[in-house]
N, C-alpha and C positions, 0 to 999 in steps of 0.2 A: 924386249921379251916380257911377257906377262906371267904372273905367278898363278898359284893354285886357284884362287878365287876367280880369276879370269877363265880358267878351264871349266869351272862349274857353270859360270854364266854362258860360256861358249857352247858347252854340251846341251844346256837347256835350250838355247836358241836353235841349235842344230835339230834337236828333237822336235821342236815346234815347226820349223821350216820343212823338215822331211815329212812330218805328219800332214801338214797342209798341202805339200806337193803331191803326196799320194792321193789325197782327196781331190785335188785338181785333175790329176790323171784319170781317176775314176769317173769324174764328171765328163771327160771326153768320150767315154763309152756311150754316152747318151748324145742326142743331137747337139752339135757343137754350136756354141754361142760366142759372141765376142767376149763375154764375161769370163767364160772358161779359158779362152786363150789368154786373156789378160792375167788370169791366175797363174798359168804356166809361165808367162813372161816374168811375173813377180817372183815366183819360186826360183826361176833360173837366176835372176839377179841376186836373190838372197843367198843361194847356194854358192855363187861365185864369190860373194863377199865373205861368206864363212870359210871358203877354201883359202882365200887370201889371209884371213885372220888366223887360220890354223898355222900358217908359216911363222906367225909372230909369237905364238904361245911358247912358253918355256917347257920344253919336253923333259927336262930333268925332274920336273915335279912328278911325272909319272913313274920315274925310276927310283922312288924313295925307299923301297924295301927290296929284299932279296927275291921275292916272287912277283914283283910288279911288272907292269906292261913294259915291253921293250920299244925302242924307237921304231922297230919294224912295224909295230901296230899302228903308229901314227902315219907312217908311210903308206900302209895298206888303206887306212881311212882316207888319206889324201887321194889315192888312186881311185877309190870307190866314189868319192865325191866328184872327182873330175869326170868319171864315166857317166855319172848321173847328169852332170851339167851338159856334157856333150850330147847325150841322148835327148835331153829336153830341148837343147838348141837345135838339133837336127829335126826334131818333130816340128818345131816352129817354122824352120826354113822350108821343110817339105810342105807343110800346110799352107804356107804363104804362096809357094810356087804353083802347086798343083790344085790346091783347093779341094782335094778329095777327102772323103771321110777317113778317119784314122782307123787302121785295122787293129783287131784285138791282139794280134801278134806283136805289133809295135808297142801298144800300150802295156802288154805283159812284160816286154823287155825293159821298158822304162820303169815300171813298177818294181821289177827285179833289181834294177840298179839302185833304186831308192831304198829297197829293203836291205841290200848289201851294205849300203852306207850306214843304216841303222845298226846292222849286225857288227860292223867294224867299230862303231862308236861304243857299242855294248862291251866289246872285247877289251876296250881301254879301261872300263870300269870293273871288270871281273876281278873279284878278290882272289888272292893266292894263286895267281896264274903261274903255272909251271911250264917252262919251255923245254923241249927236248933238245 
């Protein structure tokens, strides 16, 4: 298990990867190029690695104070990341099989999954979080 410094580094990496992934998804709304698909593949690999690393982080670091984040928040983040990875993966599979342009609805769904991941990560950092 890794300590608090690793959480900071991990969250920084997560922010960069999610921001890059959202830009890659936005690029798919224009004519699709091999470069944009390569960006999605890269983002998918990086999110998978971050999801794996999340399991190794010491969750007790987050529960240092009485109003700190609960383990449920890390579970929620894990689920949000897995949803984003699955949606990105299904996009790549569908694109490879049918070769059709990507619809705005699919891109919106992927972008929403990436935003949800950012939101769940932000909840971990929220000070004085009070749970009912």
